[in-house]
MARBA-895445 format. One line per field, with one value per atom (N, C-alpha, C): residue number from 1; residue in three letters; atom name; x, y, z. Coordinates in steps of 0.1 Angstrom, whole numbers. Layout:
residues N
num = (NUM, ...) $
residu = (ALA, ...) $
atome = (CA, ...) $
east = (X, ...) $
north = (Y, ...) $
up = (Z, ...) $
//
This chain:
residues 259
num = (1, 1, 1, 2, 2, 2, 3, 3, 3, 4, 4, 4, 5, 5, 5, 6, 6, 6, 7, 7, 7, 8, 8, 8, 9, 9, 9, 10, 10, 10, 11, 11, 11, 12, 12, 12, 13, 13, 13, 14, 14, 14, 15, 15, 15, 16, 16, 16, 17, 17, 17, 18, 18, 18, 19, 19, 19, 20, 20, 20, 21, 21, 21, 22, 22, 22, 23, 23, 23, 24, 24, 24, 25, 25, 25, 26, 26, 26, 27, 27, 27, 28, 28, 28, 29, 29, 29, 30, 30, 30, 31, 31, 31, 32, 32, 32, 33, 33, 33, 34, 34, 34, 35, 35, 35, 36, 36, 36, 37, 37, 37, 38, 38, 38, 39, 39, 39, 40, 40, 40, 41, 41, 41, 42, 42, 42, 43, 43, 43, 44, 44, 44, 45, 45, 45, 46, 46, 46, 47, 47, 47, 48, 48, 48, 49, 49, 49, 50, 50, 50, 51, 51, 51, 52, 52, 52, 53, 53, 53, 54, 54, 54, 55, 55, 55, 56, 56, 56, 57, 57, 57, 58, 58, 58, 59, 59, 59, 60, 60, 60, 61, 61, 61, 62, 62, 62, 63, 63, 63, 64, 64, 64, 65, 65, 65, 66, 66, 66, 67, 67, 67, 68, 68, 68, 69, 69, 69, 70, 70, 70, 71, 71, 71, 72, 72, 72, 73, 73, 73, 74, 74, 74, 75, 75, 75, 76, 76, 76, 77, 77, 77, 78, 78, 78, 79, 79, 79, 80, 80, 80, 81, 81, 81, 82, 82, 82, 83, 83, 83, 84, 84, 84, 85, 85, 85, 86, 86, 86, 87, 87, 87, 88, 88, 88, 89, 89, 89, 90, 90, 90, 91, 91, 91, 92, 92, 92, 93, 93, 93, 94, 94, 94, 95, 95, 95, 96, 96, 96, 97, 97, 97, 98, 98, 98, 99, 99, 99, 100, 100, 100, 101, 101, 101, 102, 102, 102, 103, 103, 103, 104, 104, 104, 105, 105, 105, 106, 106, 106, 107, 107, 107, 108, 108, 108, 109, 109, 109, 110, 110, 110, 111, 111, 111, 112, 112, 112, 113, 113, 113, 114, 114, 114, 115, 115, 115, 116, 116, 116, 117, 117, 117, 118, 118, 118, 119, 119, 119, 120, 120, 120, 121, 121, 121, 122, 122, 122, 123, 123, 123, 124, 124, 124, 125, 125, 125, 126, 126, 126, 127, 127, 127, 128, 128, 128, 129, 129, 129, 130, 130, 130, 131, 131, 131, 132, 132, 132, 133, 133, 133, 134, 134, 134, 135, 135, 135, 136, 136, 136, 137, 137, 137, 138, 138, 138, 139, 139, 139, 140, 140, 140, 141, 141, 141, 142, 142, 142, 143, 143, 143, 144, 144, 144, 145, 145, 145, 146, 146, 146, 147, 147, 147, 148, 148, 148, 149, 149, 149, 150, 150, 150, 151, 151, 151, 152, 152, 152, 153, 153, 153, 154, 154, 154, 155, 155, 155, 156, 156, 156, 157, 157, 157, 158, 158, 158, 159, 159, 159, 160, 160, 160, 161, 161, 161, 162, 162, 162, 163, 163, 163, 164, 164, 164, 165, 165, 165, 166, 166, 166, 167, 167, 167, 168, 168, 168, 169, 169, 169, 170, 170, 170, 171, 171, 171, 172, 172, 172, 173, 173, 173, 174, 174, 174, 175, 175, 175, 176, 176, 176, 177, 177, 177, 178, 178, 178, 179, 179, 179, 180, 180, 180, 181, 181, 181, 182, 182, 182, 183, 183, 183, 184, 184, 184, 185, 185, 185, 186, 186, 186, 187, 187, 187, 188, 188, 188, 189, 189, 189, 190, 190, 190, 191, 191, 191, 192, 192, 192, 193, 193, 193, 194, 194, 194, 195, 195, 195, 196, 196, 196, 197, 197, 197, 198, 198, 198, 199, 199, 199, 200, 200, 200, 201, 201, 201, 202, 202, 202, 203, 203, 203, 204, 204, 204, 205, 205, 205, 206, 206, 206, 207, 207, 207, 208, 208, 208, 209, 209, 209, 210, 210, 210, 211, 211, 211, 212, 212, 212, 213, 213, 213, 214, 214, 214, 215, 215, 215, 216, 216, 216, 217, 217, 217, 218, 218, 218, 219, 219, 219, 220, 220, 220, 221, 221, 221, 222, 222, 222, 223, 223, 223, 224, 224, 224, 225, 225, 225, 226, 226, 226, 227, 227, 227, 228, 228, 228, 229, 229, 229, 230, 230, 230, 231, 231, 231, 232, 232, 232, 233, 233, 233, 234, 234, 234, 235, 235, 235, 236, 236, 236, 237, 237, 237, 238, 238, 238, 239, 239, 239, 240, 240, 240, 241, 241, 241, 242, 242, 242, 243, 243, 243, 244, 244, 244, 245, 245, 245, 246, 246, 246, 247, 247, 247, 248, 248, 248, 249, 249, 249, 250, 250, 250, 251, 251, 251, 252, 252, 252, 253, 253, 253, 254, 254, 254, 255, 255, 255, 256, 256, 256, 257, 257, 257, 258, 258, 258, 259, 259, 259) $
residu = (MET, MET, MET, LYS, LYS, LYS, LYS, LYS, LYS, ALA, ALA, ALA, ARG, ARG, ARG, ILE, ILE, ILE, LYS, LYS, LYS, SER, SER, SER, LEU, LEU, LEU, LEU, LEU, LEU, LEU, LEU, LEU, PRO, PRO, PRO, ILE, ILE, ILE, LEU, LEU, LEU, LEU, LEU, LEU, VAL, VAL, VAL, LEU, LEU, LEU, ALA, ALA, ALA, ALA, ALA, ALA, LEU, LEU, LEU, ALA, ALA, ALA, ALA, ALA, ALA, GLY, GLY, GLY, THR, THR, THR, TRP, TRP, TRP, GLY, GLY, GLY, LEU, LEU, LEU, PHE, PHE, PHE, GLY, GLY, GLY, SER, SER, SER, HIS, HIS, HIS, LEU, LEU, LEU, PHE, PHE, PHE, SER, SER, SER, ARG, ARG, ARG, GLY, GLY, GLY, SER, SER, SER, GLY, GLY, GLY, ASP, ASP, ASP, SER, SER, SER, PRO, PRO, PRO, GLU, GLU, GLU, ASP, ASP, ASP, ARG, ARG, ARG, PHE, PHE, PHE, LEU, LEU, LEU, ARG, ARG, ARG, ALA, ALA, ALA, VAL, VAL, VAL, TYR, TYR, TYR, LEU, LEU, LEU, LEU, LEU, LEU, GLN, GLN, GLN, ARG, ARG, ARG, LEU, LEU, LEU, GLY, GLY, GLY, GLY, GLY, GLY, PRO, PRO, PRO, ALA, ALA, ALA, THR, THR, THR, GLU, GLU, GLU, GLU, GLU, GLU, THR, THR, THR, LEU, LEU, LEU, PRO, PRO, PRO, ILE, ILE, ILE, PRO, PRO, PRO, ARG, ARG, ARG, ARG, ARG, ARG, ILE, ILE, ILE, ARG, ARG, ARG, ILE, ILE, ILE, SER, SER, SER, ASP, ASP, ASP, ALA, ALA, ALA, ALA, ALA, ALA, GLU, GLU, GLU, SER, SER, SER, LEU, LEU, LEU, ALA, ALA, ALA, HIS, HIS, HIS, HIS, HIS, HIS, PRO, PRO, PRO, ASP, ASP, ASP, THR, THR, THR, ILE, ILE, ILE, PHE, PHE, PHE, VAL, VAL, VAL, LEU, LEU, LEU, ARG, ARG, ARG, THR, THR, THR, LEU, LEU, LEU, ALA, ALA, ALA, ASN, ASN, ASN, ASP, ASP, ASP, LEU, LEU, LEU, THR, THR, THR, ALA, ALA, ALA, LEU, LEU, LEU, ALA, ALA, ALA, THR, THR, THR, GLU, GLU, GLU, GLY, GLY, GLY, MET, MET, MET, GLU, GLU, GLU, GLN, GLN, GLN, ALA, ALA, ALA, VAL, VAL, VAL, LEU, LEU, LEU, PHE, PHE, PHE, GLU, GLU, GLU, ALA, ALA, ALA, TYR, TYR, TYR, ALA, ALA, ALA, ARG, ARG, ARG, ILE, ILE, ILE, ALA, ALA, ALA, LEU, LEU, LEU, GLY, GLY, GLY, GLU, GLU, GLU, THR, THR, THR, ARG, ARG, ARG, ALA, ALA, ALA, ALA, ALA, ALA, GLY, GLY, GLY, ASP, ASP, ASP, LEU, LEU, LEU, LEU, LEU, LEU, THR, THR, THR, ARG, ARG, ARG, TYR, TYR, TYR, VAL, VAL, VAL, ALA, ALA, ALA, GLU, GLU, GLU, GLN, GLN, GLN, PRO, PRO, PRO, TYR, TYR, TYR, GLU, GLU, GLU, GLU, GLU, GLU, ARG, ARG, ARG, HIS, HIS, HIS, TYR, TYR, TYR, ALA, ALA, ALA, ARG, ARG, ARG, LEU, LEU, LEU, CYS, CYS, CYS, SER, SER, SER, LEU, LEU, LEU, LEU, LEU, LEU, GLU, GLU, GLU, GLU, GLU, GLU, THR, THR, THR, GLY, GLY, GLY, ASN, ASN, ASN, TYR, TYR, TYR, GLN, GLN, GLN, ASP, ASP, ASP, LEU, LEU, LEU, LEU, LEU, LEU, LEU, LEU, LEU, ILE, ILE, ILE, SER, SER, SER, LEU, LEU, LEU, GLU, GLU, GLU, TRP, TRP, TRP, ARG, ARG, ARG, ASP, ASP, ASP, ARG, ARG, ARG, ASP, ASP, ASP, PRO, PRO, PRO, VAL, VAL, VAL, CYS, CYS, CYS, ARG, ARG, ARG, GLU, GLU, GLU, ASN, ASN, ASN, ARG, ARG, ARG, LEU, LEU, LEU, ILE, ILE, ILE, PHE, PHE, PHE, THR, THR, THR, TRP, TRP, TRP, LEU, LEU, LEU, ALA, ALA, ALA, LEU, LEU, LEU, CYS, CYS, CYS, ARG, ARG, ARG, THR, THR, THR, GLY, GLY, GLY, ARG, ARG, ARG, PHE, PHE, PHE, PRO, PRO, PRO, GLU, GLU, GLU, ALA, ALA, ALA, VAL, VAL, VAL, ARG, ARG, ARG, ILE, ILE, ILE, LEU, LEU, LEU, LYS, LYS, LYS, ARG, ARG, ARG, GLU, GLU, GLU, GLY, GLY, GLY, ALA, ALA, ALA, CYS, CYS, CYS, LEU, LEU, LEU, ASP, ASP, ASP, TRP, TRP, TRP, ARG, ARG, ARG, ARG, ARG, ARG, TYR, TYR, TYR, LEU, LEU, LEU, TYR, TYR, TYR, ALA, ALA, ALA, ALA, ALA, ALA, ARG, ARG, ARG, VAL, VAL, VAL, SER, SER, SER, LEU, LEU, LEU, ALA, ALA, ALA, THR, THR, THR, GLY, GLY, GLY, ARG, ARG, ARG, THR, THR, THR, GLU, GLU, GLU, GLU, GLU, GLU, THR, THR, THR, ASN, ASN, ASN, ARG, ARG, ARG, LEU, LEU, LEU, ARG, ARG, ARG, ALA, ALA, ALA, LEU, LEU, LEU, ALA, ALA, ALA, GLN, GLN, GLN, ASP, ASP, ASP, SER, SER, SER, ALA, ALA, ALA, GLY, GLY, GLY, ALA, ALA, ALA, ARG, ARG, ARG, PRO, PRO, PRO, GLU, GLU, GLU, ALA, ALA, ALA, VAL, VAL, VAL, GLU, GLU, GLU, ALA, ALA, ALA, LEU, LEU, LEU, TRP, TRP, TRP, GLN, GLN, GLN, ARG, ARG, ARG, LEU, LEU, LEU, LEU, LEU, LEU, GLN, GLN, GLN, LEU, LEU, LEU, ASP, ASP, ASP, LEU, LEU, LEU, PRO, PRO, PRO, ALA, ALA, ALA, SER, SER, SER, PRO, PRO, PRO) $
atome = (N, CA, C, N, CA, C, N, CA, C, N, CA, C, N, CA, C, N, CA, C, N, CA, C, N, CA, C, N, CA, C, N, CA, C, N, CA, C, N, CA, C, N, CA, C, N, CA, C, N, CA, C, N, CA, C, N, CA, C, N, CA, C, N, CA, C, N, CA, C, N, CA, C, N, CA, C, N, CA, C, N, CA, C, N, CA, C, N, CA, C, N, CA, C, N, CA, C, N, CA, C, N, CA, C, N, CA, C, N, CA, C, N, CA, C, N, CA, C, N, CA, C, N, CA, C, N, CA, C, N, CA, C, N, CA, C, N, CA, C, N, CA, C, N, CA, C, N, CA, C, N, CA, C, N, CA, C, N, CA, C, N, CA, C, N, CA, C, N, CA, C, N, CA, C, N, CA, C, N, CA, C, N, CA, C, N, CA, C, N, CA, C, N, CA, C, N, CA, C, N, CA, C, N, CA, C, N, CA, C, N, CA, C, N, CA, C, N, CA, C, N, CA, C, N, CA, C, N, CA, C, N, CA, C, N, CA, C, N, CA, C, N, CA, C, N, CA, C, N, CA, C, N, CA, C, N, CA, C, N, CA, C, N, CA, C, N, CA, C, N, CA, C, N, CA, C, N, CA, C, N, CA, C, N, CA, C, N, CA, C, N, CA, C, N, CA, C, N, CA, C, N, CA, C, N, CA, C, N, CA, C, N, CA, C, N, CA, C, N, CA, C, N, CA, C, N, CA, C, N, CA, C, N, CA, C, N, CA, C, N, CA, C, N, CA, C, N, CA, C, N, CA, C, N, CA, C, N, CA, C, N, CA, C, N, CA, C, N, CA, C, N, CA, C, N, CA, C, N, CA, C, N, CA, C, N, CA, C, N, CA, C, N, CA, C, N, CA, C, N, CA, C, N, CA, C, N, CA, C, N, CA, C, N, CA, C, N, CA, C, N, CA, C, N, CA, C, N, CA, C, N, CA, C, N, CA, C, N, CA, C, N, CA, C, N, CA, C, N, CA, C, N, CA, C, N, CA, C, N, CA, C, N, CA, C, N, CA, C, N, CA, C, N, CA, C, N, CA, C, N, CA, C, N, CA, C, N, CA, C, N, CA, C, N, CA, C, N, CA, C, N, CA, C, N, CA, C, N, CA, C, N, CA, C, N, CA, C, N, CA, C, N, CA, C, N, CA, C, N, CA, C, N, CA, C, N, CA, C, N, CA, C, N, CA, C, N, CA, C, N, CA, C, N, CA, C, N, CA, C, N, CA, C, N, CA, C, N, CA, C, N, CA, C, N, CA, C, N, CA, C, N, CA, C, N, CA, C, N, CA, C, N, CA, C, N, CA, C, N, CA, C, N, CA, C, N, CA, C, N, CA, C, N, CA, C, N, CA, C, N, CA, C, N, CA, C, N, CA, C, N, CA, C, N, CA, C, N, CA, C, N, CA, C, N, CA, C, N, CA, C, N, CA, C, N, CA, C, N, CA, C, N, CA, C, N, CA, C, N, CA, C, N, CA, C, N, CA, C, N, CA, C, N, CA, C, N, CA, C, N, CA, C, N, CA, C, N, CA, C, N, CA, C, N, CA, C, N, CA, C, N, CA, C, N, CA, C, N, CA, C, N, CA, C, N, CA, C, N, CA, C, N, CA, C, N, CA, C, N, CA, C, N, CA, C, N, CA, C, N, CA, C, N, CA, C, N, CA, C, N, CA, C, N, CA, C, N, CA, C, N, CA, C, N, CA, C, N, CA, C, N, CA, C, N, CA, C, N, CA, C, N, CA, C, N, CA, C, N, CA, C, N, CA, C, N, CA, C, N, CA, C, N, CA, C, N, CA, C, N, CA, C, N, CA, C, N, CA, C, N, CA, C, N, CA, C, N, CA, C, N, CA, C, N, CA, C, N, CA, C, N, CA, C, N, CA, C, N, CA, C, N, CA, C, N, CA, C, N, CA, C, N, CA, C, N, CA, C, N, CA, C, N, CA, C, N, CA, C, N, CA, C, N, CA, C, N, CA, C, N, CA, C, N, CA, C) $
east = (359, 368, 368, 367, 367, 354, 343, 330, 330, 336, 336, 345, 356, 364, 357, 349, 341, 331, 325, 315, 321, 333, 340, 344, 348, 351, 339, 328, 315, 309, 310, 304, 306, 319, 321, 315, 315, 309, 293, 287, 273, 269, 278, 276, 276, 286, 288, 276, 271, 259, 247, 246, 234, 234, 247, 248, 245, 249, 246, 231, 225, 211, 203, 207, 201, 203, 215, 217, 208, 207, 199, 185, 180, 166, 164, 174, 172, 171, 178, 178, 166, 161, 150, 137, 138, 126, 114, 116, 104, 99, 108, 103, 94, 98, 91, 77, 77, 64, 55, 61, 52, 46, 51, 46, 44, 33, 30, 28, 29, 28, 14, 14, 1, -8, -2, -10, -13, -26, -29, -26, -25, -23, -33, -46, -57, -54, -50, -48, -36, -26, -14, -18, -26, -31, -40, -49, -58, -50, -40, -32, -25, -19, -12, -22, -34, -43, -47, -49, -53, -42, -29, -18, -16, -17, -16, -27, -39, -50, -48, -42, -39, -29, -20, -10, -15, -27, -33, -29, -31, -27, -38, -35, -45, -51, -45, -51, -64, -66, -79, -90, -88, -98, -104, -98, -103, -111, -123, -132, -131, -124, -123, -126, -135, -138, -126, -122, -110, -116, -115, -120, -113, -120, -114, -102, -102, -91, -78, -79, -68, -63, -72, -68, -62, -66, -60, -49, -45, -35, -22, -13, 0, 8, 8, 16, 12, -2, -7, -5, -6, -4, 11, 20, 34, 38, 33, 37, 29, 17, 10, 16, 23, 30, 45, 50, 64, 69, 80, 84, 90, 94, 100, 90, 84, 74, 80, 92, 99, 100, 104, 106, 92, 82, 68, 64, 66, 62, 70, 83, 91, 86, 83, 78, 65, 56, 43, 45, 54, 56, 62, 72, 78, 68, 60, 50, 40, 36, 26, 32, 45, 52, 51, 53, 52, 38, 28, 15, 10, 15, 12, 17, 29, 35, 27, 20, 12, -2, -5, -17, -28, -24, -34, -33, -42, -42, -42, -51, -52, -39, -30, -18, -10, -11, -4, -8, -21, -26, -20, -21, -17, -2, 5, 20, 23, 16, 18, 16, 5, 3, 14, 20, 31, 43, 46, 57, 55, 43, 40, 44, 41, 44, 59, 66, 80, 88, 80, 86, 92, 88, 93, 83, 82, 72, 72, 84, 85, 80, 84, 80, 65, 59, 45, 38, 43, 37, 37, 48, 49, 38, 37, 27, 13, 10, -4, -7, 3, 1, -3, 4, 1, -13, -17, -29, -41, -41, -52, -54, -43, -45, -52, -52, -57, -70, -74, -85, -97, -109, -120, -117, -124, -121, -125, -116, -119, -112, -120, -115, -104, -105, -94, -81, -81, -68, -61, -69, -63, -58, -66, -62, -49, -48, -35, -24, -26, -15, -10, -19, -16, -8, -11, -4, 10, 12, 25, 34, 28, 35, 39, 30, 34, 45, 45, 55, 69, 69, 82, 86, 78, 81, 80, 72, 70, 59, 61, 49, 45, 53, 49, 39, 42, 33, 20, 22, 11, 1, 6, -4, -11, -3, -10, -20, -17, -26, -38, -36, -48, -57, -52, -60, -67, -60, -66, -78, -75, -86, -98, -96, -107, -115, -107, -113, -122, -118, -125, -137, -136, -146, -147, -156, -156, -162, -168, -174, -163, -167, -157, -153, -140, -135, -124, -126, -116, -102, -100, -86, -80, -87, -82, -78, -86, -83, -71, -69, -58, -45, -46, -34, -30, -41, -38, -32, -38, -33, -19, -15, -2, 8, 4, 13, 16, 6, 8, 17, 15, 23, 37, 39, 53, 61, 54, 61, 61, 57, 58, 47, 36, 26, 15, 18, 9, -4, -3, -16, -26, -20, -29, -35, -27, -32, -44, -43, -54, -66, -64, -75, -83, -76, -83, -91, -86, -94, -107, -106, -118, -128, -122, -131, -137, -129, -134, -134, -133, -131, -143, -155, -167, -167, -161, -161, -151, -143, -134, -141, -152, -159, -149, -149, -141, -126, -122, -108, -102, -110, -104, -98, -103, -98, -84, -82, -68, -58, -63, -53, -49, -59, -56, -47, -49, -41, -26, -25, -11, -4, -11, -5, -1, -10, -8, 5, 6, 18, 30, 30, 42, 46, 36, 39, 41, 42, 45, 33, 21, 10, 3, 9, 5, -10, -14, -27, -38, -35, -44, -45, -33, -33, -42, -41, -49, -64, -67, -81, -87, -80, -85, -86, -77, -78, -90, -93, -105, -118, -117, -129, -131, -121, -122, -128, -123, -128, -143, -147, -161, -171, -166, -174, -184, -196, -205, -200, -200, -196, -181, -174, -159, -157, -150, -147, -133, -131, -118, -106, -108, -97, -94, -104, -101, -94, -98, -92, -77, -74, -61, -52, -58, -50, -46, -56, -53, -42, -44, -34, -20, -19, -5, 0, -8, -3, 1, -6, -2, 11, 13, 25, 37, 36, 47, 51, 42, 46, 58, 67, 79, 76, 71, 68, 80, 81, 92, 90, 101, 100, 93, 85, 78, 88, 86, 96, 94) $
north = (-537, -527, -526, -538, -539, -532, -535, -529, -514, -509, -495, -488, -495, -489, -489, -500, -500, -488, -486, -475, -462, -460, -447, -445, -455, -454, -451, -457, -456, -442, -436, -424, -412, -410, -399, -402, -415, -419, -416, -420, -417, -403, -395, -380, -374, -379, -374, -378, -390, -395, -387, -384, -376, -362, -356, -343, -343, -354, -355, -356, -364, -366, -353, -345, -333, -323, -323, -314, -318, -331, -336, -332, -334, -330, -315, -307, -292, -289, -296, -293, -298, -310, -316, -318, -316, -319, -311, -298, -289, -292, -295, -298, -311, -321, -333, -332, -323, -321, -312, -301, -291, -297, -306, -311, -326, -330, -344, -350, -362, -368, -366, -359, -357, -346, -339, -328, -317, -312, -301, -288, -277, -264, -261, -265, -262, -270, -283, -291, -286, -281, -276, -263, -255, -243, -246, -255, -258, -265, -273, -279, -268, -258, -247, -239, -236, -229, -237, -250, -258, -258, -260, -260, -247, -236, -223, -220, -224, -222, -231, -243, -251, -244, -236, -230, -217, -213, -201, -188, -176, -164, -159, -149, -143, -152, -163, -172, -177, -178, -183, -174, -161, -152, -154, -162, -165, -177, -177, -188, -195, -207, -215, -230, -236, -250, -259, -267, -276, -290, -297, -310, -320, -331, -340, -347, -349, -356, -348, -334, -326, -328, -327, -328, -341, -352, -365, -370, -362, -366, -368, -376, -379, -367, -358, -346, -337, -335, -326, -332, -345, -352, -350, -352, -351, -337, -327, -314, -309, -314, -310, -316, -327, -333, -331, -322, -320, -312, -315, -308, -294, -291, -278, -269, -260, -251, -241, -237, -228, -235, -248, -255, -256, -259, -260, -246, -236, -222, -219, -222, -219, -227, -240, -249, -243, -239, -234, -220, -212, -198, -200, -209, -211, -218, -227, -233, -222, -214, -203, -193, -191, -182, -188, -201, -208, -208, -210, -210, -196, -185, -172, -169, -174, -173, -181, -191, -199, -193, -181, -174, -175, -182, -183, -171, -162, -149, -149, -158, -159, -165, -171, -175, -164, -152, -140, -137, -137, -134, -144, -156, -166, -167, -164, -163, -151, -140, -129, -134, -142, -147, -156, -164, -173, -164, -153, -145, -137, -134, -128, -137, -150, -160, -162, -160, -162, -149, -139, -126, -118, -121, -114, -103, -93, -82, -74, -70, -62, -70, -82, -90, -92, -95, -96, -83, -72, -59, -57, -61, -60, -69, -81, -90, -85, -80, -75, -63, -54, -42, -46, -56, -62, -68, -75, -82, -72, -62, -53, -45, -42, -34, -41, -55, -63, -70, -70, -79, -70, -76, -69, -64, -53, -47, -55, -56, -63, -54, -49, -40, -46, -59, -65, -66, -67, -67, -54, -43, -30, -27, -31, -29, -37, -49, -56, -50, -46, -40, -27, -19, -7, -10, -20, -24, -29, -36, -40, -28, -19, -7, 2, 2, 10, 3, -11, -19, -17, -15, -14, 1, 10, 24, 30, 24, 29, 39, 51, 60, 67, 68, 73, 63, 51, 41, 39, 41, 40, 51, 63, 73, 70, 66, 63, 52, 41, 30, 34, 41, 45, 55, 63, 72, 64, 54, 45, 37, 33, 26, 35, 48, 57, 59, 59, 61, 49, 37, 25, 23, 29, 27, 40, 50, 63, 63, 52, 52, 55, 63, 67, 55, 52, 40, 45, 42, 47, 42, 30, 24, 31, 32, 39, 53, 60, 74, 76, 67, 68, 65, 55, 52, 65, 71, 83, 94, 97, 107, 104, 91, 88, 89, 86, 87, 102, 111, 125, 131, 126, 131, 127, 114, 109, 115, 120, 127, 142, 147, 161, 170, 164, 171, 174, 182, 184, 192, 202, 209, 200, 191, 181, 171, 168, 158, 164, 178, 184, 185, 189, 190, 178, 166, 154, 150, 154, 151, 159, 172, 180, 176, 171, 167, 153, 144, 130, 124, 132, 126, 122, 122, 119, 106, 96, 82, 80, 90, 90, 95, 102, 108, 117, 115, 124, 122, 111, 108, 117, 123, 132, 144, 148, 160, 157, 145, 141, 139, 134, 133, 147, 156, 170, 176, 173, 179, 174, 162, 156, 164, 168, 176, 190, 196, 209, 208, 198, 196, 195, 188, 186, 199, 208, 221, 232, 228, 238, 247, 244, 252, 246, 250, 244, 247, 260, 264, 256, 255, 247, 233, 227, 213, 212, 221, 220, 221, 230, 233, 220, 214, 202, 190, 189, 178, 181, 193, 196, 192, 195, 191, 176, 169, 154, 150, 156, 152, 155, 166, 171, 165, 157, 151, 141, 140, 130, 116, 108, 94, 92, 102, 101, 97, 87, 83, 89, 95, 102, 92, 79, 70, 66, 65, 62, 74, 86, 98, 98, 96, 97, 86, 74, 62, 65, 70, 73, 84, 95, 106, 101, 92, 87, 79, 71, 64, 73, 84, 94, 101, 103, 110, 101, 88, 79, 79, 85, 86, 95, 90, 98, 106, 118, 126, 135, 138, 147, 161, 169, 182, 191, 200, 209, 219, 222, 231, 246) $
up = (190, 185, 169, 163, 149, 143, 150, 146, 147, 159, 160, 150, 146, 135, 122, 119, 106, 106, 118, 119, 117, 122, 121, 107, 99, 85, 77, 80, 73, 74, 86, 90, 79, 76, 66, 52, 49, 36, 36, 47, 49, 48, 55, 55, 41, 33, 19, 11, 13, 5, 9, 22, 26, 20, 20, 14, -1, -8, -22, -24, -16, -17, -15, -5, -2, -14, -20, -31, -43, -45, -56, -54, -42, -39, -41, -37, -39, -54, -62, -76, -83, -79, -87, -79, -66, -58, -61, -62, -65, -79, -88, -102, -102, -94, -93, -87, -76, -69, -77, -84, -90, -103, -109, -122, -121, -116, -116, -130, -132, -145, -150, -162, -169, -163, -153, -147, -157, -157, -166, -158, -166, -159, -148, -151, -142, -129, -130, -118, -110, -117, -110, -102, -108, -102, -90, -92, -80, -69, -72, -62, -54, -61, -55, -46, -50, -42, -30, -31, -20, -10, -14, -4, 3, -5, 1, 11, 8, 18, 30, 29, 41, 50, 44, 51, 58, 55, 60, 53, 59, 52, 43, 34, 26, 16, 12, 2, 7, 20, 25, 23, 19, 16, 2, -6, -20, -19, -26, -26, -40, -40, -51, -48, -55, -52, -56, -47, -50, -50, -62, -63, -54, -50, -41, -48, -61, -67, -66, -65, -63, -48, -39, -25, -21, -27, -24, -33, -43, -52, -45, -51, -44, -43, -53, -52, -41, -40, -30, -16, -14, -1, 3, -7, -4, 1, -6, -2, 11, 12, 25, 37, 36, 48, 47, 39, 38, 50, 57, 69, 67, 54, 52, 45, 53, 48, 37, 39, 29, 16, 16, 4, -3, 4, -1, -8, -1, -6, -18, -18, -31, -42, -39, -50, -56, -48, -52, -59, -54, -60, -74, -76, -89, -99, -94, -103, -107, -98, -102, -111, -110, -120, -134, -135, -147, -153, -144, -148, -154, -147, -152, -166, -169, -182, -192, -188, -197, -198, -193, -195, -184, -173, -162, -153, -154, -148, -133, -127, -113, -106, -113, -108, -103, -109, -104, -90, -87, -74, -64, -66, -57, -55, -66, -64, -55, -56, -46, -32, -30, -16, -12, -21, -17, -14, -21, -19, -5, -2, 11, 22, 21, 31, 32, 21, 21, 26, 29, 33, 22, 9, -2, -6, 3, 3, -10, -14, -26, -39, -40, -51, -51, -39, -38, -42, -38, -42, -57, -64, -79, -85, -80, -85, -83, -71, -69, -77, -79, -87, -102, -106, -120, -120, -109, -109, -109, -99, -98, -111, -118, -130, -141, -141, -152, -149, -136, -132, -127, -126, -120, -106, -102, -89, -78, -68, -55, -44, -35, -24, -17, -13, -5, -12, -25, -32, -32, -33, -32, -18, -8, 6, 9, 4, 7, 0, -13, -20, -13, -8, -1, 11, 18, 30, 26, 16, 11, 7, 0, -4, 8, 18, 30, 38, 38, 45, 39, 26, 19, 18, 23, 22, 9, 0, -14, -14, -9, -7, -20, -30, -43, -49, -50, -56, -47, -33, -25, -28, -30, -34, -47, -57, -70, -69, -62, -61, -52, -42, -34, -41, -50, -58, -69, -75, -85, -78, -66, -58, -57, -54, -52, -66, -76, -90, -93, -89, -92, -82, -71, -60, -52, -57, -50, -36, -32, -19, -8, 2, 12, 20, 20, 28, 37, 50, 60, 57, 54, 52, 40, 29, 17, 19, 26, 29, 38, 47, 56, 48, 39, 30, 22, 17, 8, 17, 28, 37, 41, 44, 49, 37, 25, 14, 11, 13, 10, 21, 34, 45, 44, 40, 40, 28, 18, 7, 9, 21, 24, 18, 13, 6, 16, 27, 38, 34, 26, 22, 15, 7, 0, 10, 20, 30, 37, 41, 48, 38, 26, 16, 15, 14, 12, 24, 36, 48, 48, 43, 43, 32, 21, 10, 11, 17, 17, 31, 42, 55, 63, 56, 64, 70, 63, 69, 81, 83, 95, 107, 106, 117, 125, 139, 147, 145, 139, 137, 127, 118, 108, 114, 126, 132, 138, 142, 147, 136, 125, 113, 109, 108, 105, 115, 128, 139, 138, 133, 132, 121, 110, 100, 105, 113, 119, 128, 136, 144, 136, 125, 117, 110, 108, 102, 112, 125, 135, 139, 136, 140, 153, 164, 177, 181, 179, 182, 174, 161, 153, 157, 161, 166, 178, 188, 200, 197, 187, 184, 178, 169, 162, 172, 181, 191, 200, 203, 211, 203, 190, 182, 182, 181, 182, 195, 206, 219, 221, 215, 217, 207, 197, 187, 193, 188, 193, 190, 200, 198, 201, 203, 205, 220, 223, 236, 240, 251, 254, 253, 258, 257, 243, 234, 220, 213, 216, 211, 215, 227, 232, 226, 225, 219, 205, 197, 183, 182, 190, 190, 193, 203, 206, 195, 188, 176, 165, 163, 153, 156, 169, 173, 170, 169, 166, 151, 143, 129, 126, 119, 116, 102, 104, 92, 89, 76, 72, 78, 80, 85, 75, 80, 71, 65, 52, 45, 51) $
//
């Protein structure tokens, strides 16, 4: 009975100590992990890249050699085996923010990847917008940025970025053209959406007829819609099931009413 009473008295004290420890860790833990003793900015950056790539996601698309000394460092090992992934991602994102302010340009890109993993889509989009404007052209960076802008419903910026992408890389690219078409449709600019399909739609093949048909349907031109759908079905290489599947997906788009 005496032991049970002592335990019951100690329990609240232990809970208070645990709470204090957790609070202290939240305040100082990320700082202790992100800045190992004597770490150079380059080492901190490479450690962040290594850990983000271990977690998967878009960071794995970037090719950067990570020295063994980074991979086996105490700070990297501690974060690699930390049970709280959100804590790890916030630690990395915050340190990459600091590195970017210190002039490390690629830190902006990897912070964007960390923000994506955290679900901070708008912040990631802002970072990628900044990055693509200042760095050499990479198709995958523009494609990912356009996806983020679409996800957040930022169609004005989606249009600007997709057109900037075209200016930097005039080769016909299906994904870029669809982003441009979608941005024009979402902002009610249907005639421009049709014109861009006619002018740049070769890489869409038979699919360009269905995208044009969706615009015709949105503007109430039923006969034109049927004609374009028939063109898609009759195009060489078009499979009826593929045509119908794409058309059903296009019908699910919530486009603004035609003026």
